[in-house]
GUDO-568915 format. One record per atom (N, C-alpha, C): z, x, y; atom name; residue number from 1. Coordinates in steps of 0.05 Angstrom, whole numbers, plus 5000, padded with zeros to 4 digits. Example, Ala and Ser with C-alpha at 12.3 -4.5 7.8 and 13.67 -1.06 7.14 Angstrom:
// residues 2
SITE    w    u    v atomo num
SITE 5156 5264 4886     N   1
SITE 5156 5246 4910    CA   1
SITE 5156 5264 4934     C   1
SITE 5142 5257 4955     N   2
SITE 5143 5273 4979    CA   2
SITE 5157 5258 5001     C   2
END
This chain:
// residues 208
SITE    w    u    v atomo num
SITE 0838 3173 1934     N   1
SITE 0857 3153 1923    CA   1
SITE 0844 3125 1923     C   1
SITE 0822 3121 1936     N   2
SITE 0809 3095 1935    CA   2
SITE 0826 3074 1949     C   2
SITE 0829 3052 1936     N   3
SITE 0845 3030 1947    CA   3
SITE 0868 3024 1928     C   3
SITE 0884 3045 1921     N   4
SITE 0906 3042 1903    CA   4
SITE 0929 3027 1916     C   4
SITE 0929 3027 1943     N   5
SITE 0950 3012 1957    CA   5
SITE 0936 2987 1969     C   5
SITE 0947 2964 1962     N   6
SITE 0935 2939 1971    CA   6
SITE 0940 2935 2001     C   6
SITE 0964 2945 2011     N   7
SITE 0970 2942 2039    CA   7
SITE 0976 2969 2050     C   7
SITE 0966 2977 2073     N   8
SITE 0972 3003 2085    CA   8
SITE 1001 3003 2094     C   8
SITE 1014 3027 2093     N   9
SITE 1041 3029 2102    CA   9
SITE 1041 3028 2132     C   9
SITE 1061 3014 2143     N  10
SITE 1064 3012 2172    CA  10
SITE 1074 3039 2183     C  10
SITE 1061 3048 2203     N  11
SITE 1068 3074 2215    CA  11
SITE 1060 3098 2200     C  11
SITE 1043 3094 2179     N  12
SITE 1034 3117 2163    CA  12
SITE 1003 3117 2162     C  12
SITE 0992 3141 2161     N  13
SITE 0963 3143 2159    CA  13
SITE 0957 3164 2137     C  13
SITE 0935 3160 2123     N  14
SITE 0928 3177 2101    CA  14
SITE 0911 3200 2112     C  14
SITE 0917 3224 2103     N  15
SITE 0903 3248 2112    CA  15
SITE 0893 3263 2087     C  15
SITE 0868 3272 2089     N  16
SITE 0856 3286 2066    CA  16
SITE 0859 3316 2071     C  16
SITE 0864 3330 2050     N  17
SITE 0864 3359 2051    CA  17
SITE 0850 3371 2027     C  17
SITE 0847 3397 2026     N  18
SITE 0833 3410 2004    CA  18
SITE 0849 3408 1978     C  18
SITE 0875 3404 1979     N  19
SITE 0892 3404 1956    CA  19
SITE 0896 3375 1946     C  19
SITE 0887 3355 1960     N  20
SITE 0891 3328 1951    CA  20
SITE 0899 3310 1974     C  20
SITE 0911 3288 1968     N  21
SITE 0918 3269 1988    CA  21
SITE 0945 3275 2000     C  21
SITE 0947 3272 2026     N  22
SITE 0972 3276 2040    CA  22
SITE 0977 3250 2056     C  22
SITE 1003 3246 2062     N  23
SITE 1010 3224 2079    CA  23
SITE 1024 3235 2103     C  23
SITE 1018 3223 2126     N  24
SITE 1031 3231 2151    CA  24
SITE 1047 3207 2160     C  24
SITE 1074 3210 2162     N  25
SITE 1091 3189 2171    CA  25
SITE 1105 3198 2196     C  25
SITE 1101 3184 2217     N  26
SITE 1113 3191 2243    CA  26
SITE 1106 3220 2251     C  26
SITE 1082 3227 2245     N  27
SITE 1072 3254 2253    CA  27
SITE 1080 3276 2234     C  27
SITE 1094 3270 2212     N  28
SITE 1102 3290 2193    CA  28
SITE 1085 3288 2168     C  28
SITE 1073 3310 2159     N  29
SITE 1056 3310 2136    CA  29
SITE 1072 3315 2111     C  29
SITE 1069 3297 2091     N  30
SITE 1083 3299 2066    CA  30
SITE 1063 3304 2044     C  30
SITE 1066 3325 2028     N  31
SITE 1048 3332 2007    CA  31
SITE 1052 3316 1982     C  31
SITE 1034 3319 1962     N  32
SITE 1037 3305 1937    CA  32
SITE 1063 3312 1923     C  32
SITE 1077 3293 1913     N  33
SITE 1102 3297 1899    CA  33
SITE 1126 3299 1917     C  33
SITE 1121 3300 1943     N  34
SITE 1144 3302 1962    CA  34
SITE 1158 3275 1963     C  34
SITE 1144 3253 1962     N  35
SITE 1156 3227 1964    CA  35
SITE 1159 3219 1993     C  35
SITE 1164 3194 1997     N  36
SITE 1167 3184 2024    CA  36
SITE 1196 3189 2033     C  36
SITE 1199 3194 2058     N  37
SITE 1226 3198 2069    CA  37
SITE 1230 3178 2092     C  37
SITE 1253 3166 2091     N  38
SITE 1259 3145 2111    CA  38
SITE 1285 3153 2125     C  38
SITE 1282 3157 2152     N  39
SITE 1305 3165 2169    CA  39
SITE 1317 3190 2159     C  39
SITE 1301 3208 2148     N  40
SITE 1311 3234 2140    CA  40
SITE 1326 3234 2114     C  40
SITE 1327 3212 2099     N  41
SITE 1342 3210 2074    CA  41
SITE 1322 3207 2051     C  41
SITE 1323 3225 2031     N  42
SITE 1305 3223 2009    CA  42
SITE 1312 3199 1992     C  42
SITE 1292 3183 1985     N  43
SITE 1297 3158 1970    CA  43
SITE 1298 3165 1940     C  43
SITE 1322 3171 1930     N  44
SITE 1326 3178 1902    CA  44
SITE 1341 3157 1888     C  44
SITE 1332 3132 1890     N  45
SITE 1347 3110 1878    CA  45
SITE 1347 3112 1847     C  45
SITE 1324 3121 1836     N  46
SITE 1323 3123 1807    CA  46
SITE 1342 3144 1797     C  46
SITE 1346 3166 1811     N  47
SITE 1364 3187 1803    CA  47
SITE 1393 3177 1804     C  47
SITE 1400 3162 1825     N  48
SITE 1427 3151 1827    CA  48
SITE 1432 3131 1804     C  48
SITE 1412 3115 1799     N  49
SITE 1415 3095 1777    CA  49
SITE 1419 3109 1750     C  49
SITE 1403 3130 1746     N  50
SITE 1405 3144 1720    CA  50
SITE 1433 3157 1717     C  50
SITE 1443 3169 1739     N  51
SITE 1470 3181 1738    CA  51
SITE 1491 3161 1733     C  51
SITE 1489 3137 1745     N  52
SITE 1508 3116 1741    CA  52
SITE 1508 3107 1712     C  52
SITE 1485 3104 1700     N  53
SITE 1483 3096 1672    CA  53
SITE 1495 3117 1653     C  53
SITE 1491 3142 1660     N  54
SITE 1502 3163 1643    CA  54
SITE 1533 3163 1645     C  54
SITE 1543 3159 1669     N  55
SITE 1572 3158 1672    CA  55
SITE 1584 3133 1659     C  55
SITE 1569 3111 1659     N  56
SITE 1579 3087 1647    CA  56
SITE 1583 3090 1617     C  56
SITE 1569 3108 1604     N  57
SITE 1572 3112 1575    CA  57
SITE 1599 3123 1568     C  57
SITE 1612 3136 1587     N  58
SITE 1639 3148 1581    CA  58
SITE 1661 3127 1580     C  58
SITE 1657 3105 1594     N  59
SITE 1678 3084 1595    CA  59
SITE 1683 3071 1568     C  59
SITE 1662 3062 1554     N  60
SITE 1667 3051 1527    CA  60
SITE 1679 3072 1508     C  60
SITE 1671 3097 1511     N  61
SITE 1683 3118 1495    CA  61
SITE 1713 3121 1501     C  61
SITE 1720 3118 1527     N  62
SITE 1749 3119 1534    CA  62
SITE 1764 3095 1523     C  62
SITE 1750 3072 1521     N  63
SITE 1762 3048 1509    CA  63
SITE 1768 3053 1480     C  63
SITE 1750 3066 1466     N  64
SITE 1755 3073 1438    CA  64
SITE 1777 3093 1435     C  64
SITE 1778 3113 1453     N  65
SITE 1800 3133 1453    CA  65
SITE 1827 3120 1459     C  65
SITE 1827 3099 1476     N  66
SITE 1852 3086 1482    CA  66
SITE 1864 3072 1457     C  66
SITE 1847 3062 1440     N  67
SITE 1856 3048 1416    CA  67
SITE 1864 3068 1394     C  67
SITE 1849 3090 1392     N  68
SITE 1853 3108 1370    CA  68
SITE 1871 3133 1376     C  68
SITE 1866 3145 1400     N  69
SITE 1879 3170 1406    CA  69
SITE 1904 3167 1423     C  69
SITE 1905 3147 1440     N  70
SITE 1929 3144 1458    CA  70
SITE 1955 3140 1442     C  70
SITE 1955 3124 1420     N  71
SITE 1980 3122 1405    CA  71
SITE 1989 3148 1393     C  71
SITE 1971 3166 1387     N  72
SITE 1978 3192 1375    CA  72
SITE 1993 3210 1395     C  72
SITE 1985 3209 1420     N  73
SITE 1997 3226 1440    CA  73
SITE 2020 3212 1456     C  73
SITE 2029 3189 1445     N  74
SITE 2050 3174 1459    CA  74
SITE 2076 3191 1458     C  74
SITE 2091 3189 1479     N  75
SITE 2117 3203 1482    CA  75
SITE 2139 3182 1485     C  75
SITE 2156 3180 1465     N  76
SITE 2178 3161 1464    CA  76
SITE 2167 3133 1468     C  76
SITE 2145 3127 1456     N  77
SITE 2133 3101 1457    CA  77
SITE 2116 3096 1482     C  77
SITE 2114 3115 1500     N  78
SITE 2099 3112 1525    CA  78
SITE 2071 3123 1521     C  78
SITE 2051 3107 1524     N  79
SITE 2023 3115 1521    CA  79
SITE 2010 3118 1548     C  79
SITE 1993 3138 1551     N  80
SITE 1977 3139 1576    CA  80
SITE 1953 3120 1574     C  80
SITE 1943 3112 1596     N  81
SITE 1919 3095 1597    CA  81
SITE 1895 3113 1601     C  81
SITE 1884 3123 1579     N  82
SITE 1860 3139 1580    CA  82
SITE 1837 3123 1592     C  82
SITE 1836 3098 1585     N  83
SITE 1815 3080 1595    CA  83
SITE 1815 3079 1625     C  83
SITE 1838 3075 1637     N  84
SITE 1839 3072 1666    CA  84
SITE 1834 3099 1680     C  84
SITE 1841 3121 1667     N  85
SITE 1835 3147 1679    CA  85
SITE 1805 3152 1681     C  85
SITE 1791 3147 1659     N  86
SITE 1762 3151 1659    CA  86
SITE 1749 3129 1676     C  86
SITE 1759 3105 1675     N  87
SITE 1748 3083 1691    CA  87
SITE 1751 3089 1721     C  87
SITE 1773 3101 1729     N  88
SITE 1777 3108 1757    CA  88
SITE 1757 3129 1766     C  88
SITE 1752 3149 1748     N  89
SITE 1732 3170 1754    CA  89
SITE 1705 3157 1757     C  89
SITE 1698 3139 1740     N  90
SITE 1673 3125 1742    CA  90
SITE 1671 3109 1768     C  90
SITE 1692 3096 1776     N  91
SITE 1692 3081 1801    CA  91
SITE 1689 3099 1825     C  91
SITE 1702 3122 1825     N  92
SITE 1699 3141 1847    CA  92
SITE 1670 3149 1850     C  92
SITE 1656 3154 1828     N  93
SITE 1629 3164 1829    CA  93
SITE 1608 3142 1833     C  93
SITE 1612 3118 1821     N  94
SITE 1592 3097 1821    CA  94
SITE 1595 3077 1843     C  94
SITE 1619 3074 1854     N  95
SITE 1623 3054 1875    CA  95
SITE 1634 3028 1865     C  95
SITE 1640 3010 1884     N  96
SITE 1654 2985 1878    CA  96
SITE 1638 2966 1861     C  96
SITE 1612 2962 1867     N  97
SITE 1597 2942 1853    CA  97
SITE 1594 2948 1824     C  97
SITE 1586 2973 1818     N  98
SITE 1583 2981 1790    CA  98
SITE 1610 2980 1775     C  98
SITE 1632 2987 1790     N  99
SITE 1658 2987 1778    CA  99
SITE 1667 2959 1771     C  99
SITE 1660 2940 1787     N 100
SITE 1668 2912 1782    CA 100
SITE 1655 2903 1756     C 100
SITE 1629 2907 1753     N 101
SITE 1615 2898 1728    CA 101
SITE 1625 2913 1704     C 101
SITE 1629 2939 1706     N 102
SITE 1639 2955 1683    CA 102
SITE 1668 2946 1676     C 102
SITE 1685 2942 1696     N 103
SITE 1712 2933 1691    CA 103
SITE 1713 2906 1678     C 103
SITE 1696 2888 1688     N 104
SITE 1695 2861 1676    CA 104
SITE 1686 2862 1647     C 104
SITE 1666 2878 1641     N 105
SITE 1656 2880 1614    CA 105
SITE 1677 2892 1595     C 105
SITE 1689 2913 1603     N 106
SITE 1710 2925 1586    CA 106
SITE 1734 2906 1583     C 106
SITE 1741 2892 1605     N 107
SITE 1763 2873 1603    CA 107
SITE 1757 2850 1584     C 107
SITE 1732 2841 1583     N 108
SITE 1725 2820 1564    CA 108
SITE 1729 2829 1535     C 108
SITE 1722 2855 1530     N 109
SITE 1726 2866 1503    CA 109
SITE 1756 2867 1497     C 109
SITE 1772 2875 1516     N 110
SITE 1801 2876 1511    CA 110
SITE 1813 2848 1507     C 110
SITE 1803 2829 1522     N 111
SITE 1813 2802 1519    CA 111
SITE 1806 2790 1492     C 111
SITE 1785 2800 1480     N 112
SITE 1777 2790 1453    CA 112
SITE 1797 2798 1432     C 112
SITE 1808 2823 1434     N 113
SITE 1825 2833 1413    CA 113
SITE 1855 2834 1421     C 113
SITE 1861 2832 1447     N 114
SITE 1889 2833 1455    CA 114
SITE 1901 2806 1459     C 114
SITE 1927 2805 1458     N 115
SITE 1941 2780 1463    CA 115
SITE 1944 2775 1493     C 115
SITE 1951 2751 1500     N 116
SITE 1953 2744 1528    CA 116
SITE 1934 2723 1536     C 116
SITE 1935 2716 1562     N 117
SITE 1917 2695 1572    CA 117
SITE 1888 2704 1571     C 117
SITE 1869 2687 1564     N 118
SITE 1841 2695 1564    CA 118
SITE 1832 2702 1593     C 118
SITE 1818 2724 1595     N 119
SITE 1808 2733 1621    CA 119
SITE 1828 2750 1636     C 119
SITE 1852 2755 1626     N 120
SITE 1871 2771 1641    CA 120
SITE 1862 2800 1645     C 120
SITE 1853 2812 1623     N 121
SITE 1844 2840 1625    CA 121
SITE 1818 2841 1642     C 121
SITE 1801 2822 1638     N 122
SITE 1775 2822 1653    CA 122
SITE 1780 2821 1683     C 122
SITE 1799 2803 1692     N 123
SITE 1805 2801 1720    CA 123
SITE 1819 2826 1730     C 123
SITE 1838 2837 1715     N 124
SITE 1853 2861 1723    CA 124
SITE 1834 2885 1725     C 124
SITE 1816 2888 1706     N 125
SITE 1798 2911 1707    CA 125
SITE 1778 2908 1730     C 125
SITE 1768 2884 1735     N 126
SITE 1748 2880 1756    CA 126
SITE 1761 2885 1783     C 126
SITE 1785 2875 1788     N 127
SITE 1798 2879 1814    CA 127
SITE 1805 2909 1817     C 127
SITE 1814 2921 1796     N 128
SITE 1821 2950 1797    CA 128
SITE 1795 2966 1804     C 128
SITE 1773 2959 1790     N 129
SITE 1748 2974 1796    CA 129
SITE 1739 2970 1825     C 129
SITE 1742 2946 1836     N 130
SITE 1735 2942 1863    CA 130
SITE 1751 2958 1882     C 130
SITE 1778 2959 1878     N 131
SITE 1795 2974 1897    CA 131
SITE 1790 3004 1895     C 131
SITE 1788 3014 1871     N 132
SITE 1783 3043 1868    CA 132
SITE 1755 3049 1878     C 132
SITE 1736 3031 1873     N 133
SITE 1708 3036 1882    CA 133
SITE 1705 3037 1912     C 133
SITE 1725 3027 1927     N 134
SITE 1724 3029 1956    CA 134
SITE 1725 3059 1965     C 134
SITE 1736 3076 1948     N 135
SITE 1737 3104 1953    CA 135
SITE 1712 3118 1941     C 135
SITE 1689 3106 1946     N 136
SITE 1664 3116 1936    CA 136
SITE 1659 3144 1947     C 136
SITE 1656 3164 1929     N 137
SITE 1653 3191 1938    CA 137
SITE 1626 3197 1950     C 137
SITE 1608 3178 1948     N 138
SITE 1582 3181 1961    CA 138
SITE 1585 3175 1991     C 138
SITE 1607 3161 1998     N 139
SITE 1611 3153 2026    CA 139
SITE 1633 3168 2039     C 139
SITE 1655 3173 2025     N 140
SITE 1678 3187 2036    CA 140
SITE 1686 3210 2017     C 140
SITE 1699 3230 2029     N 141
SITE 1709 3252 2012    CA 141
SITE 1736 3245 2002     C 141
SITE 1740 3247 1976     N 142
SITE 1765 3241 1963    CA 142
SITE 1775 3267 1950     C 142
SITE 1798 3277 1960     N 143
SITE 1809 3302 1949    CA 143
SITE 1821 3297 1922     C 143
SITE 1828 3319 1909     N 144
SITE 1840 3316 1882    CA 144
SITE 1868 3303 1883     C 144
SITE 1886 3310 1901     N 145
SITE 1911 3295 1903    CA 145
SITE 1908 3265 1909     C 145
SITE 1888 3259 1926     N 146
SITE 1884 3231 1932    CA 146
SITE 1873 3216 1908     C 146
SITE 1856 3229 1892     N 147
SITE 1846 3217 1868    CA 147
SITE 1869 3209 1849     C 147
SITE 1887 3228 1845     N 148
SITE 1910 3223 1827    CA 148
SITE 1928 3201 1838     C 148
SITE 1932 3201 1864     N 149
SITE 1949 3180 1876    CA 149
SITE 1936 3152 1873     C 149
SITE 1910 3150 1878     N 150
SITE 1896 3125 1875    CA 150
SITE 1897 3116 1846     C 150
SITE 1895 3134 1828     N 151
SITE 1897 3127 1799    CA 151
SITE 1924 3115 1793     C 151
SITE 1945 3127 1804     N 152
SITE 1972 3116 1799    CA 152
SITE 1975 3088 1809     C 152
SITE 1966 3083 1833     N 153
SITE 1967 3056 1844    CA 153
SITE 1949 3036 1829     C 153
SITE 1926 3046 1819     N 154
SITE 1908 3028 1804    CA 154
SITE 1921 3020 1778     C 154
SITE 1936 3037 1765     N 155
SITE 1949 3029 1740    CA 155
SITE 1970 3008 1746     C 155
SITE 1986 3011 1767     N 156
SITE 2006 2991 1774    CA 156
SITE 1993 2965 1781     C 156
SITE 1972 2966 1796     N 157
SITE 1958 2941 1804    CA 157
SITE 1946 2927 1779     C 157
SITE 1934 2942 1762     N 158
SITE 1922 2931 1737    CA 158
SITE 1944 2918 1721     C 158
SITE 1966 2931 1716     N 159
SITE 1988 2920 1700    CA 159
SITE 2000 2896 1713     C 159
SITE 2003 2897 1740     N 160
SITE 2015 2874 1754    CA 160
SITE 1997 2849 1752     C 160
SITE 1971 2853 1755     N 161
SITE 1953 2830 1753    CA 161
SITE 1953 2818 1725     C 161
SITE 1952 2836 1705     N 162
SITE 1953 2827 1677    CA 162
SITE 1979 2812 1671     C 162
SITE 2001 2821 1682     N 163
SITE 2027 2809 1677    CA 163
SITE 2028 2781 1689     C 163
SITE 2019 2777 1713     N 164
SITE 2020 2751 1727    CA 164
SITE 2000 2731 1715     C 164
SITE 1976 2741 1708     N 165
SITE 1956 2723 1697    CA 165
SITE 1964 2714 1669     C 165
SITE 1979 2731 1655     N 166
SITE 1987 2724 1628    CA 166
SITE 2011 2706 1627     C 166
SITE 2019 2695 1650     N 167
SITE 2040 2675 1652    CA 167
SITE 2068 2686 1644     C 167
SITE 2073 2711 1651     N 168
SITE 2099 2722 1645    CA 168
SITE 2119 2718 1668     C 168
SITE 2109 2708 1690     N 169
SITE 2127 2701 1712    CA 169
SITE 2129 2723 1733     C 169
SITE 2128 2714 1758     N 170
SITE 2130 2733 1780    CA 170
SITE 2158 2744 1783     C 170
SITE 2179 2729 1774     N 171
SITE 2206 2738 1776    CA 171
SITE 2212 2762 1759     C 171
SITE 2197 2765 1737     N 172
SITE 2200 2788 1719    CA 172
SITE 2181 2811 1725     C 172
SITE 2165 2808 1746     N 173
SITE 2144 2828 1752    CA 173
SITE 2156 2855 1759     C 173
SITE 2177 2855 1776     N 174
SITE 2189 2880 1784    CA 174
SITE 2200 2896 1761     C 174
SITE 2215 2882 1743     N 175
SITE 2226 2895 1720    CA 175
SITE 2205 2905 1701     C 175
SITE 2183 2890 1698     N 176
SITE 2161 2899 1681    CA 176
SITE 2148 2924 1692     C 176
SITE 2143 2925 1718     N 177
SITE 2131 2948 1730    CA 177
SITE 2149 2973 1728     C 177
SITE 2175 2969 1731     N 178
SITE 2193 2991 1731    CA 178
SITE 2198 3002 1703     C 178
SITE 2201 2984 1684     N 179
SITE 2209 2993 1657    CA 179
SITE 2184 3000 1639     C 179
SITE 2163 2985 1642     N 180
SITE 2140 2987 1624    CA 180
SITE 2117 3002 1638     C 180
SITE 2110 2994 1662     N 181
SITE 2086 3004 1674    CA 181
SITE 2090 3032 1687     C 181
SITE 2113 3036 1700     N 182
SITE 2117 3061 1714    CA 182
SITE 2116 3086 1696     C 182
SITE 2130 3086 1673     N 183
SITE 2128 3109 1655    CA 183
SITE 2099 3114 1646     C 183
SITE 2084 3093 1639     N 184
SITE 2057 3097 1632    CA 184
SITE 2040 3106 1655     C 184
SITE 2046 3098 1679     N 185
SITE 2032 3106 1703    CA 185
SITE 2035 3136 1708     C 185
SITE 2059 3146 1705     N 186
SITE 2064 3175 1709    CA 186
SITE 2049 3191 1688     C 186
SITE 2049 3182 1663     N 187
SITE 2035 3195 1642    CA 187
SITE 2005 3195 1647     C 187
SITE 1995 3172 1656     N 188
SITE 1967 3170 1662    CA 188
SITE 1958 3188 1685     C 188
SITE 1975 3190 1705     N 189
SITE 1969 3208 1727    CA 189
SITE 1967 3237 1718     C 189
SITE 1984 3245 1699     N 190
SITE 1982 3272 1688    CA 190
SITE 1956 3276 1674     C 190
SITE 1948 3256 1657     N 191
SITE 1922 3258 1643    CA 191
SITE 1899 3259 1663     C 191
SITE 1902 3242 1683     N 192
SITE 1881 3240 1704    CA 192
SITE 1878 3266 1720     C 192
SITE 1901 3279 1726     N 193
SITE 1900 3304 1741    CA 193
SITE 1884 3325 1725     C 193
SITE 1888 3326 1699     N 194
SITE 1872 3345 1683    CA 194
SITE 1843 3337 1682     C 194
SITE 1838 3311 1678     N 195
SITE 1810 3302 1677    CA 195
SITE 1795 3307 1703     C 195
SITE 1808 3301 1725     N 196
SITE 1796 3304 1751    CA 196
SITE 1790 3333 1758     C 196
SITE 1806 3351 1746     N 197
SITE 1802 3380 1751    CA 197
SITE 1776 3389 1739     C 197
SITE 1768 3377 1716     N 198
SITE 1742 3384 1703    CA 198
SITE 1719 3370 1717     C 198
SITE 1724 3349 1731     N 199
SITE 1703 3335 1747    CA 199
SITE 1712 3334 1776     C 199
SITE 1709 3356 1790     N 200
SITE 1719 3357 1818    CA 200
SITE 1704 3338 1836     C 200
SITE 1718 3329 1858     N 201
SITE 1705 3311 1876    CA 201
SITE 1682 3324 1891     C 201
SITE 1665 3307 1902     N 202
SITE 1643 3317 1918    CA 202
SITE 1653 3330 1943     C 202
SITE 1642 3353 1950     N 203
SITE 1651 3367 1974    CA 203
SITE 1640 3354 1999     C 203
SITE 1615 3345 1998     N 204
SITE 1603 3332 2021    CA 204
SITE 1596 3304 2014     C 204
SITE 1604 3285 2031     N 205
SITE 1597 3257 2027    CA 205
SITE 1570 3252 2041     C 205
SITE 1555 3234 2030     N 206
SITE 1529 3227 2041    CA 206
SITE 1533 3213 2068     C 206
SITE 1516 3220 2087     N 207
SITE 1518 3208 2114    CA 207
SITE 1503 3181 2113     C 207
SITE 1518 3159 2110     N 208
SITE 1506 3133 2108    CA 208
SITE 1502 3122 2137     C 208
END
């Protein structure tokens, strides 16, 4: 290997074998392609980042489906929030930080085309992503019923934040949530229950 590494790794020494270069870290020999292991956890940051980017592609698609497909499946004028259902699934898988940025980005797009106070959707989506992202499935196990329950509360929280930021008044918040948001929340939970069944939760959470 020559001097490909400018600084030697602390606690590691290079060992030569007939098959190539090996590294011994804390007395454990690691072969080529094995990668370094720290505290028994494989460092697969690139894989996690790639999976997050792939999942993030579904959120803009859900935004397009919310505009085009949700009005078609409306029942008595009640539309499900396909966007929040997919966004909640993304938040479960990606965590709070990625959910905040994704929610803020989608909210900015909604603020561009929707009526209301500027930044209302961006704030509502970012806060919702943070709260749902706290149930990061890489850290805690989230069952299917809990997923659906968290989705229901996230829809109510999102609608409540949007209502207050849009200067509709706190005194009318309860009536808005009961008459407008609650029917949509129940419909969204039904859509989410079907969606979550196709993307089951992780059985084992990572030991952080």
